[in-house]
N, C-alpha and C positions, 0 to 999 in steps of 0.2 A: 609386363615389362619385357618378357622374352620376345613377344611379338615386335615390340619397338626395336629391340636389339637386332632381330633378324631383318627388319625393314632397313635399318641403318646399314647393316652389312651389305644388303642387296644394293642399296644406293651407292655405297663406296665401291663395290665391284663394278657397277655400271660406269662410275666416273673413271675408274682406272682404265677400263677398256676404251672408253670414249677418248680419253687423253692420249692413249697409245695410238689410236687411229689417226687423230688429228696431227700428232707429232710426225708420224711416218709420212703422212700426206705432205706436211709442210717441208720436211727435210729432204725427201727423195722424189716427191711428185708421184709416187706410186699409190696404189689403192691400199689403204691400211687394213682392209678386211682380212687379208691373208695373214698379216701379223697377229691380228686378234684371234683368228682360228687356231693358229699354231700355238700361241701362248696358252689358250684355254686347254688344248689337248695335252701339252707338256706338263703344265702345273697340275692338272687333274690326275695325271698318271702318277707322278712322283709324290704328290700329297696323299693320294689314296694308299700308296704302298708304304710311305715313310712316316705318315702322320705329322704331328706338330714338331717332332724332333728335327725333321728335315727342314722345317720352316726356320728353326733357330740357325741352322747351318747357312741357309740362303740369306738370312738377315746379316750374318757376319760378312758374307760376300757383298751384300748390298752396301753395307757401311764402307767397305774398302773401295767400292766403285764410286760411291758418292764423293769420297775424298779425291779419287783419281779424276772424276769429272770436274770437280771444283778447281783442282790444280791446273788441269788442262785448260779449262775455261778462262781462268784468271790470266794465265800466261798469254794464250792466243788472243783473247779479246783485248788485253792490254797492248799487244804489239800490232794487231791488224785492224782494230776498230778506230775509226776516225769520226769524231763528233762534229756535226754541223752546228756551229754556235748560233746561227740564226734560228734553228729549231728549238734551242733551249728556251728562248724567250717566247716564241710563238706557241709552244706546247703548253705553257702555263702550269707545268707540273710542279714547279717549286713554290707556287703561290698557295695561299690558303683557299680552301674550298669547303662547301657545305658537306660534301661526302667525306672529306678528310676528318672533319670534326665528328660526324656521325659514326665513322668506323672506330673511333676511340671507345665507343660503347658497344657497337655491333659485334666486332671481332672477338673481344674477350667473352661476351655472353655466348656467342655461337660456338666458339671453339671449346670453351670450358664445359658447357653442358653436353656437347656432342661427344666429348671424350668419355663420358660416363657409359655410353652405349657401344664403345669399341671393345669388343670382347678380347681382342689381341692384347690390349693393355692389361686387362685383368688376368689373363693367362700368364703373362710375364710377371705380374705382381705376385701371384701365388706360386710361381716357379722359383722365386728368390729364396735362397737358403736361409738367410737371416735378414733382420731389419737393416743391419748395417750394409749388406749387399744391395738392398733395395734403395736405400738412401744414396749410396755411392753411384749406383747405376743411373738413377733419375737425375742426379746432379750432373754427371758427365753428359747425359743426353740433353739436358737443358742448355748447357754451354754449347755443345756441338750444334744443336738445332738452331739456336740463336745466331751462330756464325753463318750457318748454311743459308738460313732465310734472309739474312742481311745481304749476303753476296748474290744470291739468286734474285732477290727482290730488286737489287740495284740494276740488274740487267734489263728490267722493264724500262727504266729511265734511259739507259743506253740505247735500247732498241728504238725508242721514240726519237731520240736526239740524232740517231744516225740514219733515220728514214726507213729502217727495217720494218717498223710497225707504224701504222696498221697494215701497210702493204697494198698491193693491187692484185686481186681483189682484197678488201679489208679482211683481216684475220682476227680471231679472238685474242683478247689481251692475255688470256691464261697461257698462251704458248709464245709470248713475246721473247722469252729466253731462247727458244729454239729458232725463232725467226732471226734473231741476232746471229746465232751460230751458223745459220744457213748461208750467210754472206762470207763465211770463212772458207779457207781452202778445202778441197774435196776430201782430202785425207782426214782432216779434222771432223768433217761432217760424218764420215764413215765410222770413226771411233765413237762419236757421240751417239749415233744410231745404235751401235752394239751396247754401249753402256745404258742407254735409255731402255732398251728392251729388257736387259738384265734387271734393272731397277724395277721396272713394271712387273716383271715376273716374280721377283722376290716379294713385292708388296701384295700381289694378287694371291700368291699361295698362302700368305698369312691370313688374308680374309677368308679363304676357303677353309683353312684349318679352324679359324674362329667360328665359322658357321657350323662346321661339324660338331665342334665342342658345345656350342650353344644349343644346337638341336638335340644332341644326345643327352647332355647333362641337365640342362634347364627345362627343355620342352618335354622330353620323354623320360626324364629321371633315370636314365641308364637302363631302362627296361626293354629297349628295342636294340636289336643287334646293330653294332656299329656300322657294319657294311650296308645296311639298309639306309642309314643316315648318309653315308658317303654316296650312295646311289642317288639319293634325293638331291644332294648338292650337285652332282653331275647333271641331273636333269634341270636344275635351276640355272645352270650355265647357259642354256639355250635362250631363255627369255632375257637373261642378263646381256648376252651378246646382241640380241635384237634391239633392245632398248638403247644400248650403248651406241650402236650404229645410227640410230634415229635421233639420238639426243643432240639438241642444238648447242648446248653449252655445258661444259664440265662444272663451271661455277654454279650454275643453276641447280645442278644435281646436289652439290654440297649444301647449298642454301636451303633446299627443301628439307634435307636431313637435319640441318641446324635448327630450322624453325620447329620441327617436330620435337627435337630434344629441348629446345628452350621452353616449350609449353609443358613438358613432362617432368624434367629434372627438378625444378624448384619444389614441387609438391612431393616428389620422391625423397628429396634430401631431408624434409621434415621428419619422415619416418626413420631416418638413420640416427636421429638423436634419441638416446635412451630415455630422456625426460618426456618425449612425445610418444609414450607407449600407447596412448589412446588413438593414435593415427592408424587408419586401416587402408587396405588395398582399394576399397571403394573410392576413397578420397583421391587416391593417386590416379586411378583410371578416369574419374570424373574431371579432375583437374587437367590431365593431359588432353582429353578430348575438348574440354571447355576452353583451354588455351587456343586451340586451333579455331574453335567457333568464334572466339573473341577476335581473332585476326580477320575472319570473314566479315564479322559485324563492322569492324573498324574500316576494312576496305570498302564495304558497301556504303558506309557514311562518307568516307573520303572521296570516293569516285562518283557517288550518287547513284550507283546501280549495283545489283547483285552480281553481275558478270565481272565487274571490276573487283569485287570482294573475292570471288572465286579465283581470279587470276593472281591476286595478291597472295593467296595461300600457296600458289605454285611459284611465286616470285618470277613471273615471266619476263619482267623488265629488269631482272637482276638487281645489282646494287647501283649501277651506273645511270642513275636518274637524278635530275636536279629538283627533287621534291622530298617530302617526308614520308613517302609510302613505305619503303623498306625499313626505315628507322622505326616508324610507328608499328610495323608488324612485329619487330623484335622487342618492342616495349609491351605491346598488347599480349604477346604469347605468354611470357612468364607471369605478368600481373594478372591477366585473365585466368591463367591456370590456377594461381593461388586463390583468387576469388571464388572460382567454381569449386575448388577443393574444399575451402572452408564452408562454402554453401552446402556441399554434400555432407560434410561433417556435421553441420548444424541440423540438417534434415535427418540424418541417421540417428543422432543422439536424441532428437525430438521424438522420433518414432519409437525408439527404445524406451524412452521415459513414458510415453503414452501407453505402450503395451504393458510395461511393468506396473503402471498405476491401475490399468484396467484389470489386470490379472491379480493384483494384490501382491506382486513379487517385488523383490529388492532391485533397485536400479543400480546396475553394476557397470555401466558404460565407462566409468573412469577408474575402475579397479585396476591396480597394477598387476600384470601377469606374474605367476609364481616365479621366484628367482631360480635361474638355472634351466628353465624350460625353453625350448626352441620354438620360435614363432614360425610355424609352418614346417614343411619337410624338405625345403630346398637345400641344396648343398652349400650355397653361399651362407645361409643362416647357420648351418651346422659348422662351417668353417669359422664363422664369427664367434660362435659359442666356444668352440675348441680353443680358439686363439685367446679368448678372454680368460679361460680357466687354466690354461697350461703355460708354463714358462716358454719363452721364445725358443730356447734350445731344444725343447721337446715338441713344440708345436709343428704341425705339418705346413702351416702357412705363416707368413709374417704377421705379427700382431698389428702392424699398421693397417694392413689390408683387412684383417679381422675386425678391427674397431671401426674402420670406414664403412664396411659393407654390412 
């Protein structure tokens, strides 16, 4: 699972830099490469020196800037934007569509499962002083994010109805918000560029901190000097920047990460239930890889060739296709993962039974582990055991997080 988390963080870092480059190109017409380079250098320096504490500070700044960007956007867009009513009907964005119905399933599955792999969320969870603080923080964040996504999402409609999107040459729908702002006065565009770079920097440093934490704590069990981990993260920035500059679509990057998590998380969640103590890491790994293999098999059958199956694993056509390919991929990934996981479980139990019978030993595959023992040596398991044994006031981590993980 540590490998999955690192891959997810890598993809999120690629998406962040790719989005920054596209936004700078769209708003200013300049080459976004230099903005990417400067951001990587600045965030790497202060994250290496300040650690995750500095990430908390920048997150507060990020929150204030999001509010500022929203207020500025709402006022200026409301005053300066003029909707072409003929485009409202011709765009057909208000009508029912196959993709719209498919997204009711795809988005919850993709976002919910992928959030399990975002180490920044877990770092903040375990940084909460009490369960009450954790519940309060997540409640406030839920309301704030819902409002922000509603306002920002509506700008996609406005961009289409004002003719700002798709533009000439056609631009990606993921930057429709900024294409709309591009038509506003120059002073507004200048402020938006500053706020956008600040937001991207705050998000990118959190990903860097999460990668350092995951590598140090989960991968090397805190046995390797932290500065070596930070050096490795610095070296990873180079391939991240290269892939970001070559990436054709930010959405495709996120979708690849979502498909990976959709195949892995369902089989992982089974092991989080204390009643499923018989579930092992073999089933989780087999289920995760099997889910991706199931997507390939589905794509091969759907398109009639193996090349189509391979392209579906990378979701090269994104979501904006008038067929069932993307929807089928997000159905095949979790279901296939569960089937492969239970298949691996049956195979493991069968082999254990055969070996026990051949050697005349007791078959103990379904024996419950001793009470109070930690499954493995990872810190998350230790945190879980501590949170279950100690009162919240004395525990180092919130019991919600301990019970969940």
